[in-house]
BANULO-722663 format. One record per residue (C-alpha): residue in three letters; x, y, z. Coordinates in Angstrom, 2 decimals, always signed. Layout:
BANULO-722663
REC   rest         x         y         z
REC    ALA         X         Y         Z
...
//
This chain:
BANULO-722663
REC   rest         x         y         z
REC    MET    +18.31     +5.03     +9.18
REC    ARG    +18.40     +7.87     +6.15
REC    GLY    +19.68    +11.23     +7.23
REC    THR    +21.44     +9.95    +10.36
REC    THR    +23.80     +7.39    +11.68
REC    ASP    +23.01     +7.77    +15.24
REC    LYS    +20.42     +4.61    +16.34
REC    ALA    +19.21     +6.80    +19.33
REC    GLU    +18.58     +9.57    +16.95
REC    PHE    +16.67     +7.44    +14.44
REC    ASP    +14.48     +5.89    +17.10
REC    LYS    +13.67     +8.86    +18.74
REC    PHE    +12.64    +10.25    +14.97
REC    VAL    +10.34     +7.42    +14.29
REC    GLY     +8.38     +7.60    +17.59
REC    ALA     +7.72    +10.97    +16.78
REC    VAL     +6.56    +10.69    +13.41
REC    VAL     +4.14     +7.76    +14.37
REC    GLY     +2.16    +10.65    +15.89
REC    PHE     +1.39    +11.96    +12.65
REC    PRO     -1.40    +12.25    +11.57
REC    PRO     -2.48    +13.37    +15.05
REC    ASN     -5.49    +11.34    +16.60
REC    ALA     -6.40    +10.69    +20.00
REC    ARG     -4.69     +7.46    +21.25
REC    ASP     -3.45     +5.83    +24.30
REC    GLY     -5.59     +7.71    +26.52
REC    LYS     -4.03    +11.24    +25.24
REC    SER     -5.62    +13.78    +23.08
REC    ALA     -4.79    +14.37    +19.46
REC    GLN     -3.62    +17.86    +21.06
REC    GLN     -1.47    +15.88    +23.54
REC    VAL     +0.12    +13.59    +20.80
REC    PHE     +0.95    +16.36    +18.83
REC    GLU     +2.54    +18.55    +21.23
REC    GLU     +4.66    +15.28    +22.30
REC    SER     +5.85    +14.66    +18.73
REC    TYR     +6.45    +18.40    +17.72
REC    ALA     +8.83    +18.38    +21.23
REC    ALA    +10.47    +15.40    +20.05
REC    LEU    +11.17    +16.62    +16.46
REC    ASP    +12.21    +19.91    +17.80
REC    GLU    +14.72    +18.16    +20.30
REC    LEU    +16.13    +16.56    +17.46
REC    VAL    +16.49    +19.36    +15.34
REC    GLN    +18.54    +21.50    +18.15
REC    LYS    +20.43    +18.67    +19.67
REC    ALA    +21.06    +15.99    +16.76
REC    VAL    +25.05    +15.12    +16.29
REC    SER    +24.83    +16.46    +12.77
REC    PRO    +21.97    +18.32    +10.90
REC    PHE    +19.06    +15.45    +10.30
REC    PRO    +17.13    +16.35     +7.10
REC    ARG    +14.20    +14.23     +7.93
REC    ALA    +13.79    +15.72    +11.55
REC    ILE    +13.86    +18.98    +10.00
REC    ALA    +11.35    +18.40     +7.18
REC    TRP     +9.23    +17.01     +9.86
REC    LYS     +9.55    +19.70    +12.57
REC    ALA     +8.53    +22.23     +9.26
REC    TYR     +5.43    +20.19     +8.44
REC    ALA     +4.42    +20.19    +12.18
REC    LEU     +5.17    +23.66    +12.52
REC    ALA     +2.83    +24.63     +9.63
REC    LEU     +0.17    +22.10    +11.06
REC    SER     +0.03    +24.02    +14.33
REC    VAL     -1.21    +26.96    +12.22
REC    TYR     -3.76    +24.67    +10.09
REC    GLU     -5.21    +23.15    +13.48
REC    GLY     -4.99    +26.29    +15.50
REC    TRP     -3.03    +23.96    +18.01
REC    PRO     -0.42    +25.79    +20.63
REC    LEU     +3.03    +24.34    +20.74
REC    PRO     +4.76    +22.85    +23.72
REC    LYS     +6.40    +25.41    +25.89
REC    SER     +9.92    +24.18    +25.28
REC    ALA     +9.58    +25.16    +21.57
REC    PRO    +11.33    +28.52    +20.38
REC    GLU     +8.47    +29.22    +18.16
REC    ALA     +5.73    +28.55    +20.94
REC    GLY     +4.79    +32.45    +21.38
REC    TRP     +5.27    +33.24    +17.55
REC    SER     +2.33    +34.55    +15.10
REC    ALA     +0.84    +32.27    +12.61
REC    ASN     +2.28    +34.10     +9.59
REC    ALA     +5.69    +33.78    +11.63
REC    ARG     +5.25    +30.12    +12.42
REC    LEU     +4.55    +29.77     +8.42
REC    ASP     +7.57    +31.65     +7.44
REC    GLU    +10.03    +29.37     +9.59
REC    ALA     +7.93    +26.07     +8.12
REC    ALA     +9.06    +27.10     +4.74
REC    LYS    +12.59    +27.96     +5.60
REC    LEU    +13.02    +24.85     +7.80
REC    GLY    +11.63    +22.66     +4.56
REC    GLN    +14.32    +24.33     +2.07
REC    GLN    +17.27    +23.90     +4.77
REC    ALA    +15.89    +19.98     +4.76
REC    ILE    +15.97    +19.86     +0.75
REC    LYS    +19.41    +21.40     +0.52
REC    LEU    +20.90    +18.91     +2.81
REC    ASP    +19.50    +16.35     +0.56
REC    ASP    +17.47    +16.89     -2.36
REC    THR    +17.10    +13.35     -3.34
REC    ASP    +14.76    +12.40     -0.54
REC    TYR    +11.28    +12.23     -1.35
REC    ASP    +10.06    +12.40     +2.06
REC    LEU    +11.49    +16.08     +2.23
REC    HIS     +9.95    +17.24     -0.70
REC    TRP     +6.51    +15.83     +0.40
REC    ALA     +6.61    +17.86     +3.86
REC    MET     +7.74    +20.55     +1.70
REC    ALA     +4.59    +20.52     -0.41
REC    ASP     +2.33    +20.19     +2.59
REC    VAL     +3.51    +23.22     +3.81
REC    HIS     +3.06    +25.05     +0.58
REC    LEU     -0.58    +24.05     +0.65
REC    PHE     -0.68    +25.11     +4.14
REC    ARG     +0.66    +28.51     +2.81
REC    GLU     -1.67    +28.43     -0.07
REC    GLU     +1.53    +28.31     -2.81
REC    PHE     -0.54    +25.85     -4.63
REC    ALA     +1.77    +25.91     -8.11
REC    ASP     +4.93    +25.47     -5.62
REC    ALA     +2.92    +22.57     -4.03
REC    LYS     +2.38    +20.88     -6.96
REC    LYS     +5.72    +21.08     -8.14
REC    GLU     +6.99    +19.62     -4.93
REC    PHE     +4.57    +16.61     -4.52
REC    GLU     +5.71    +16.04     -8.53
REC    ARG     +8.95    +15.82     -7.62
REC    ALA     +8.55    +13.77     -4.37
REC    LEU     +6.31    +11.09     -6.77
REC    ASP     +9.27    +10.96     -9.41
REC    LEU    +12.00    +10.48     -6.24
REC    ASN     +9.58     +7.65     -4.86
REC    ARG     +8.47     +5.96     -8.03
REC    ASP    +10.24     +2.74     -7.24
REC    GLU     +8.17     +2.17     -4.16
REC    ARG     +5.09     +4.00     -5.17
REC    HIS     +3.84     +4.88     -1.80
REC    PRO     +0.20     +4.66     -1.33
REC    SER     -0.29     +7.83     +1.18
REC    LEU     +1.98    +10.00     -1.15
REC    PHE     -0.27     +9.06     -3.90
REC    ALA     -3.34    +10.28     -1.75
REC    GLU     -2.05    +13.24     -0.66
REC    ALA     -0.94    +14.43     -3.90
REC    ALA     -4.19    +13.62     -5.19
REC    SER     -5.55    +15.87     -2.67
REC    ALA     -3.31    +18.52     -3.67
REC    MET     -4.02    +18.13     -7.08
REC    MET     -7.93    +19.02     -6.08
REC    GLN     -7.03    +22.10     -4.24
REC    VAL     -4.53    +23.15     -7.44
REC    GLY     -7.90    +22.79     -9.50
REC    ASP     -6.09    +19.79    -11.84
REC    LEU     -8.79    +17.05    -11.90
REC    GLY     -7.32    +15.02    -14.16
REC    LYS     -3.99    +14.16    -12.27
REC    ALA     -6.27    +13.70     -8.84
REC    GLU     -8.03    +11.13    -10.55
REC    THR     -4.91     +9.56    -11.53
REC    TYR     -3.20     +9.60     -8.41
REC    PHE     -5.90     +8.52     -6.10
REC    ARG     -6.62     +5.61     -8.38
REC    LYS     -2.87     +5.00     -7.80
REC    ALA     -2.99     +5.46     -4.01
REC    ARG     -5.21     +2.36     -3.64
REC    ILE     -3.16     -1.16     -2.57
REC    PRO     -1.56     -2.21     -5.56
REC    ASP     -2.74     -5.24     -7.46
REC    TRP     +0.60     -7.12     -6.75
REC    HIS     -0.56     -6.90     -3.11
REC    HIS     -3.96     -9.00     -3.61
REC    TRP     -2.19    -11.22     -5.80
REC    MET     +0.48    -12.39     -3.68
REC    ARG     -1.69    -12.78     -0.75
REC    GLY     -3.87    -14.56     -2.95
REC    VAL     -1.34    -17.18     -3.84
REC    LEU     -0.94    -17.53     +0.33
REC    LEU     -4.38    -18.12     +1.09
REC    PHE     -4.40    -20.82     -1.91
REC    LEU     -1.27    -22.49     -0.66
REC    LYS     -3.09    -22.42     +2.71
REC    SER     -6.07    -24.39     +1.31
REC    GLY     -3.82    -26.95     +0.08
REC    ARG     -2.48    -27.42     +3.82
REC    THR     -6.21    -27.97     +5.57
REC    GLY     -8.99    -29.81     +5.36
REC    VAL    -11.67    -28.94     +7.24
REC    ASP    -11.26    -25.18     +6.02
REC    ARG     -9.90    -25.47     +2.79
REC    GLU    -12.98    -23.88     +1.11
REC    THR    -12.99    -20.99     +3.42
REC    PHE     -9.59    -20.63     +2.59
REC    LEU    -10.25    -20.84     -1.75
REC    ASN    -13.11    -18.20     -1.20
REC    LEU    -10.66    -15.66     +0.71
REC    ALA     -8.17    -15.99     -1.96
REC    LEU    -10.74    -15.35     -4.29
REC    GLU    -11.82    -12.27     -2.82
REC    GLU     -8.19    -11.25     -2.74
REC    LEU     -7.66    -12.13     -6.24
REC    LYS    -10.74    -10.11     -7.50
REC    GLY     -9.67     -7.09     -5.23
REC    THR     -7.65     -6.33     -7.93
REC    ARG     -8.76     -3.52    -10.53
REC    ASN     -6.62     -3.44    -13.48
REC    GLN     -7.03     -0.05    -15.36
REC    PHE     -5.78     +1.09    -18.64
REC    GLY     -2.16     +2.44    -17.85
REC    ASP     -1.69     +0.79    -14.48
REC    ASP     +1.70     -0.52    -14.99
REC    PHE     +1.61     -2.70    -12.11
REC    TYR     -0.96     -5.10    -12.94
REC    GLN     +0.12     -8.51    -13.38
REC    SER     -1.62    -10.58    -16.17
REC    GLU     -0.45    -13.59    -14.53
REC    ILE     -3.05    -13.27    -12.25
REC    ASP     -5.34    -15.31    -14.54
REC    LEU     -2.76    -18.28    -13.64
REC    ILE     -3.72    -18.40     -9.97
REC    LEU     -7.36    -17.40    -10.58
REC    ALA     -7.66    -20.75    -12.61
REC    ALA     -5.97    -22.68     -9.93
REC    VAL     -8.33    -21.35     -7.48
REC    HIS    -11.51    -22.17     -9.34
REC    TRP    -10.40    -25.08    -10.27
REC    ARG     -9.62    -26.50     -6.58
REC    LYS    -12.98    -25.11     -5.89
REC    TRP    -14.48    -27.23     -8.88
REC    GLN    -13.00    -30.27     -7.15
REC    LEU    -14.02    -29.69     -3.49
REC    LEU    -17.55    -28.66     -4.60
REC    SER    -17.82    -31.77     -6.87
REC    GLU    -16.68    -33.87     -4.00
REC    LYS    -19.18    -32.54     -1.65
REC    ALA    -21.98    -32.97     -4.15
REC    SER    -21.47    -36.46     -4.36
REC    THR    -22.09    -36.82     -0.67
REC    ILE    -25.13    -35.16     -0.50
REC    SER    -28.33    -37.26     -0.82
REC    ASP    -31.21    -34.49     -1.03
REC    PRO    -31.87    -33.70     -4.42
REC    ASP    -32.13    -29.83     -4.36
REC    ALA    -29.01    -29.10     -2.20
REC    LYS    -27.55    -31.46     -4.21
REC    ALA    -28.06    -29.79     -7.47
REC    LEU    -27.31    -26.53     -6.42
REC    VAL    -23.58    -27.35     -4.84
REC    SER    -23.51    -29.06     -8.30
REC    LEU    -24.21    -25.71    -10.16
REC    TYR    -22.01    -24.00     -7.92
REC    ALA    -19.01    -26.44     -8.86
REC    ALA    -20.06    -26.31    -12.54
REC    ARG    -19.56    -22.47    -12.35
REC    ASN    -16.27    -22.95    -10.79
REC    LEU    -15.00    -25.08    -13.69
REC    ALA    -16.49    -22.85    -16.43
REC    ALA    -14.35    -19.84    -14.64
REC    ALA    -11.00    -22.15    -14.33
REC    GLU    -11.21    -22.74    -17.74
REC    ARG    -12.05    -18.80    -18.81
REC    LYS     -9.01    -18.06    -16.87
REC    ILE     -6.73    -20.61    -17.97
REC    HIS     -7.67    -19.85    -21.81
REC    ALA     -6.90    -16.07    -21.19
REC    PHE     -3.52    -17.07    -19.23
REC    ARG     -2.43    -19.39    -22.20
REC    ALA     -3.48    -16.91    -24.94
REC    ALA     -1.66    -14.02    -23.09
REC    PHE     +1.33    -16.50    -22.45
REC    PRO     +1.32    -18.79    -25.45
REC    HIS     +5.04    -19.51    -24.88
REC    TRP     +4.49    -21.24    -21.73
REC    THR     +4.49    -24.69    -20.77
REC    ALA     +3.23    -26.33    -17.92
REC    ASP     +6.32    -27.03    -16.49
REC    GLN     +7.28    -23.17    -16.67
REC    ALA     +4.19    -22.42    -14.71
REC    ILE     +5.16    -24.75    -12.03
REC    THR     +8.52    -23.39    -11.61
REC    ALA     +7.31    -19.85    -12.02
REC    LEU     +6.10    -20.14     -8.06
REC    SER     +9.14    -21.23     -6.25
REC    LEU     +8.01    -23.50     -3.22
REC    GLN    +10.42    -25.00     -0.53
REC    ASP     +7.78    -26.93     +1.32
REC    SER     +7.15    -30.30     -0.53
REC    GLY     +3.31    -30.29     +0.43
REC    ASP     +2.76    -26.59     -0.91
REC    GLN     +5.13    -28.48     -4.13
REC    SER     +2.64    -30.93     -4.86
REC    TRP     -0.36    -28.70     -4.28
REC    TRP     +0.89    -26.23     -6.71
REC    ARG     +2.33    -29.01     -9.42
REC    ASP     -1.02    -30.97     -9.19
REC    THR     -3.23    -27.95     -9.89
REC    VAL     -1.42    -26.41    -12.73
REC    LYS     -0.91    -30.18    -14.77
REC    ALA     -4.88    -30.43    -14.56
REC    LEU     -5.24    -26.87    -15.87
REC    TRP     -3.01    -27.86    -18.70
REC    ALA     -5.29    -30.93    -19.16
REC    ILE     -7.84    -28.47    -19.78
REC    PRO     -8.69    -28.51    -23.57
//
């Protein structure tokens, strides 16, 4: 509830900003969604118990957006009859007012950056986006990176645009942790085990580590090795039940490929972390469920037994 201690105000604010970016929803046109959101933000700015910086900043953004989209404002808004230039000037004033109230809130600088873009004040937009990114560096908001990248294109700094677009994607650790989740789910099922292992691999392979990405986790090789080893085990068991020679050979081939992949990944992990022991790898994943514990422990022990 940054910027207000009034829960009702905050709920109203959240309900308003859910309307951005405005698009048709719930049987309403994008313009209708925008008008309702703007009216709520305007009311918050006018009637808040005390100045609410985020509501002010978002109203600034919405006011500038109304010019960009060519949309009329709700009749209740004091700016409804204003010219485009007057709206843009007021948007800049509101954005600056919000920042003066709380200079350390990345969201306010983000809104101000967009206002500068609508006003074609590119140098100022770049400055505000960089300030927003600096303030948000612990959260790494994907949409902020995406908008900053778009702004850098408009400014002409294609190098930064490329960097920000790359960082706008879902961080690798999201894929990594979902891969762990799916691996654990594979241990809790029998019929769908292969499906969960395949989904785990899909998530883990969704990572795209690139030079300079500080959030890539090298430990991903450990869980990749675990998934491949379990797939090898599953496919080997499956191959032993197949009577058709051609089908058996094909499944056995897939099993062998997974074993080879498990070997590559565990060797890569142990080369990167030579001080790790099997016990350390087991305790690295803290699990409460006894079944999950066994599934992980047995897998890690098998991986450490690979020469």
